[in-house]
Residue, then its C-alpha position, 0 to 999 in steps of 0.5 A: x651691865x659693867x662692872x668697876x673696880x673703883x666705883x664709889x672709891x677713890x681709885x688707887x693702884x694696888x701695892x699687891x699687885x705692885x709688889x708682886x710683879x717687883x718681886x716677880x721680876x726681881x728674881x729673873x733680874x738676878x738671875x739675868x746678872x747670874x748668867x751673864x755674870x758665868x758668860x763673861x767668866x767663861x769667855x774670859x777663862x777661854x781668853x775671848x775678852x782679852x781678844x775678840x777677835x776670836x768670837x770671828x775665828x771660833x770654828x764651832x758653835x759657842x755654849x756661851x752665846x746662849x748663856x748670854x743672850x738667855x743673860x741678856x732677855x732676861x736682865x733687860x726683862x727683868x729691869x724693864x718689870x722691876x723699874x716698871x712696877x716701881x714706877x709705875x711706868x706703863x711705857x716698861x710695863x707694856x715693853x714686859x708684856x709685848x716681850x714675853x708674849x713674844x717669846x711664849x709665842x716663838x716658843x709654841x710655835x718650836x713646841x707645834x713645828x717640833x712636833x710636825x717636823x720631827x724628822x726635819x728637825x732630826x735631820x738638822x740636829x744631826x747637821x748641827x753636831x756634826x758641823x761643830x765635832x771639828x771645833x770640839x778640841x779647840x772649845x772647851x765648853x762645846x767639848x762639854x756640851x758634847x760629851x754630856x750628851x755621849x755619857x750612858x747610864x752607866x759610871x760616867x768616869x768609866x764608860x764615855x763616848x761610847x756612842x754618838x752625839x744623835x744616837x745619844x739624844x734620841x735615847x735621852x728624850x723619851x726617858x726624860x719626855x716628861x720631865x722636859x714637858x714638865x719643864x716648858x708648862x712651868x716656863x709658860x705659867x711663870x710666862x703667864x703669870x708675869x703678863x696678868x701681873x703687870x696688864x693687871x698693874x697697867x690696869x691699875x695704873x690708868x684708873x688712876x691717870x683717868x680718875x675711876 
């Protein structure tokens, strides 16, 4: 026996799911816009926007790239989810579901690989920091990233740069393992909630379009 949600009544798109989906995504839309604003402001302060050729002349990793990529992805997804919900656009909702699903899969894969290949990951992080230390004096954002890892539990303004980045990171992770795990769990739950809302809304729209 099959259960039909709209049996014996006219099908309609649930306003509850529709506006929950919209509210869910409007937050991410604004967060994405904020990240983009921060990223472009940081580049403006470093003079990159006035001379875009600096992007290819940077000696090391620019943390602003992470902010801009995260902001762009979040902004696009938030836009697609908001418009897809309000306009009842199945294509945009499917795009939202697909991208969120890919991100979730990549996060899960990265977590498993990081756990299985811990030594390889440690070597990669070590090589990454050693490669980028040469750009320490050239990029204020890179300086802040490295400095934050080198701070000890004593007063930050009196004791800093006491040990290298890698030992500092290795000491930080065990102390904050539950916090890191909690953040990833919360992010995963939010992603699954978004997929659930989008798939439910898609089902409602298809039911209305088919008439039953």
